[in-house]
C-alpha positions as CSV (number, residue, x, y, z in Angstrom):
1,M,-2.4,-143.6,120.2
2,R,0.4,-145.6,118.5
3,V,0.6,-145.2,114.8
4,L,2.5,-147.3,112.3
5,G,3.2,-145.5,109.0
6,I,4.1,-147.7,106.1
7,D,5.6,-146.6,102.8
8,P,4.9,-149.7,100.6
9,A,7.2,-151.1,98.0
10,L,8.3,-154.5,96.7
11,R,12.0,-153.7,97.1
12,T,12.2,-151.6,100.3
13,T,9.2,-151.0,102.4
14,G,9.8,-148.3,105.0
15,Y,8.0,-148.2,108.3
16,G,7.9,-145.9,111.3
17,A,6.0,-146.3,114.6
18,I,5.3,-143.3,116.7
19,E,3.3,-142.7,119.9
20,C,1.1,-139.6,120.4
21,T,0.2,-139.2,124.1
22,N,-1.2,-136.0,125.6
23,R,-0.3,-134.3,122.3
24,R,3.4,-135.3,122.6
25,L,5.2,-137.3,120.0
26,R,7.7,-140.1,120.6
27,L,9.5,-142.3,118.1
28,I,9.0,-146.0,118.9
29,E,10.9,-147.7,116.0
30,A,11.6,-147.2,112.3
31,G,13.3,-149.2,109.6
32,V,12.8,-151.1,106.4
33,V,11.5,-154.5,105.3
34,T,13.5,-155.7,102.4
35,P,12.5,-158.9,100.5
36,R,15.2,-160.7,98.6
37,A,16.0,-159.0,95.3
38,G,15.4,-161.2,92.3
39,A,13.1,-163.6,94.2
40,A,9.9,-164.7,92.6
41,L,7.0,-162.3,93.2
42,E,5.1,-164.7,95.4
43,D,8.3,-165.2,97.6
44,R,8.9,-161.4,97.9
45,L,5.2,-160.9,98.9
46,R,5.5,-163.7,101.5
47,E,8.7,-162.2,102.9
48,L,7.1,-158.7,103.0
49,H,4.1,-160.1,104.8
50,A,6.2,-162.0,107.3
51,G,8.4,-159.0,107.9
52,M,5.5,-156.7,108.5
53,C,3.8,-159.2,110.8
54,D,7.0,-159.1,112.9
55,V,7.1,-155.3,112.9
56,I,3.4,-155.1,114.0
57,A,4.1,-157.6,116.8
58,Q,7.1,-155.6,118.0
59,T,5.5,-152.1,117.7
60,R,1.9,-152.9,118.7
61,P,0.2,-150.1,116.8
62,T,-3.4,-149.1,117.4
63,V,-3.7,-147.9,113.8
64,V,-1.8,-148.5,110.6
65,V,-1.4,-145.8,107.9
66,I,-0.4,-146.8,104.4
67,E,0.4,-144.4,101.5
68,E,-2.4,-144.3,99.0
69,L,-1.5,-145.9,95.7
70,Y,-0.5,-143.5,93.0
71,T,1.2,-144.1,89.7
72,S,1.4,-142.5,86.3
73,Y,-0.9,-143.9,83.7
74,K,2.3,-144.5,81.7
75,N,3.4,-147.2,84.2
76,P,0.4,-149.5,84.8
77,L,2.7,-152.4,85.7
78,T,4.2,-150.4,88.6
79,A,0.7,-149.8,89.9
80,L,-0.1,-153.5,89.7
81,L,3.0,-154.5,91.6
82,M,2.5,-151.8,94.2
83,A,-1.1,-153.0,94.7
84,H,0.3,-156.5,95.5
85,A,2.6,-155.0,98.1
86,R,-0.1,-152.9,99.6
87,G,-2.4,-155.9,99.7
88,V,-0.1,-158.1,101.8
89,L,0.6,-155.1,104.1
90,C,-3.1,-154.5,104.6
91,L,-3.5,-158.3,105.2
92,A,-0.8,-158.3,107.9
93,S,-2.6,-155.4,109.7
94,A,-6.0,-157.0,109.3
95,Q,-4.7,-160.3,110.7
96,A,-3.5,-158.4,113.8
97,G,-6.9,-156.7,114.1
98,I,-5.5,-153.3,113.4
99,P,-7.5,-150.7,111.4
100,V,-5.8,-149.5,108.2
101,H,-6.1,-145.9,106.9
102,T,-4.7,-144.5,103.7
103,L,-3.4,-141.0,103.0
104,A,-2.4,-139.5,99.7
105,H,1.2,-138.3,99.5
106,A,0.1,-134.7,98.7
107,H,-2.1,-134.7,101.8
108,V,0.9,-135.8,103.9
109,K,2.9,-132.9,102.5
110,R,0.2,-130.4,103.3
111,A,-0.3,-131.8,106.8
112,L,3.4,-131.5,107.7
113,V,4.7,-128.5,105.6
114,G,1.5,-126.7,104.5
115,S,2.1,-127.3,100.8
116,G,1.1,-130.3,98.6
117,S,4.2,-129.7,96.5
118,A,6.7,-129.7,99.3
119,R,10.1,-131.3,98.5
120,K,11.4,-134.4,100.1
121,E,14.0,-132.4,102.0
122,Q,11.3,-130.2,103.6
123,I,9.3,-133.3,104.7
124,G,12.5,-134.9,106.1
125,A,13.3,-131.7,108.0
126,M,9.8,-131.6,109.5
127,V,9.9,-135.2,110.5
128,R,13.3,-134.7,112.2
129,Q,12.0,-131.6,114.0
130,L,8.7,-133.1,115.2
131,L,10.3,-136.2,116.5
132,G,13.3,-134.4,118.0
133,L,15.8,-136.4,115.9
134,R,19.4,-135.3,115.4
135,I,19.6,-136.4,111.8
136,H,17.2,-137.0,109.0
137,P,15.7,-140.5,109.0
138,K,17.3,-142.7,106.3
139,P,16.6,-144.1,103.8
140,L,13.8,-142.0,102.3
141,D,11.4,-144.9,102.7
142,V,11.7,-144.5,106.5
143,S,11.3,-140.7,106.4
144,D,8.2,-141.2,104.2
145,A,6.7,-143.8,106.6
146,L,7.3,-141.5,109.6
147,A,5.7,-138.6,107.7
148,L,2.6,-140.7,107.1
149,A,2.3,-141.5,110.8
150,L,2.8,-137.9,111.8
151,A,0.3,-136.7,109.3
152,F,-2.3,-139.2,110.6
153,T,-1.9,-137.9,114.1
154,N,-2.7,-134.5,112.7
155,V,-5.7,-135.8,110.8
156,A,-6.9,-137.7,113.9
157,G,-7.2,-134.4,115.8
158,R,-4.0,-134.6,117.7
159,P,-2.0,-131.5,116.7
160,L,1.7,-132.0,116.0
161,I,3.9,-130.8,118.8
162,A,7.7,-131.4,118.8
163,P,9.2,-132.9,121.9
164,G,10.0,-130.3,124.6
165,R,7.5,-127.8,123.1
166,R,4.2,-126.8,124.8
167,A,0.9,-126.6,123.0
168,G,-0.8,-123.3,122.7
């Protein structure tokens, strides 16, 4: 199974593609899609869509996992703008015929660290450990996207095993 995790945003959308074969994890690619700052909303959405279409073509995922939309009731405009970004990301996946799943951020934290209130540093450390990386993925958008992909492999019934470790 090849999973593409996406941490959606209009400024910097993080993505991370991993492969889970025989319960082993391997990093395929990770990075960000960054639409032009200050561009009109429709142009930023077009750039985000085009960028994610390129990522999907390069990484060839079998499933896409996008963070579930959450925002404080105090910031309804943020929720609306995030919904636009999520919409074009879901569209890019649908156009490629790839199923899209969503996971809540708290669920990702529980799947990786065992606590829905885990700190970003804890999540980053677990991502690094599970993928056998020497340093924490940066920026945080990339780490969050990889965490989504890793959590999905756990949800899909493929337990998380760090490279070089045996199951059991």
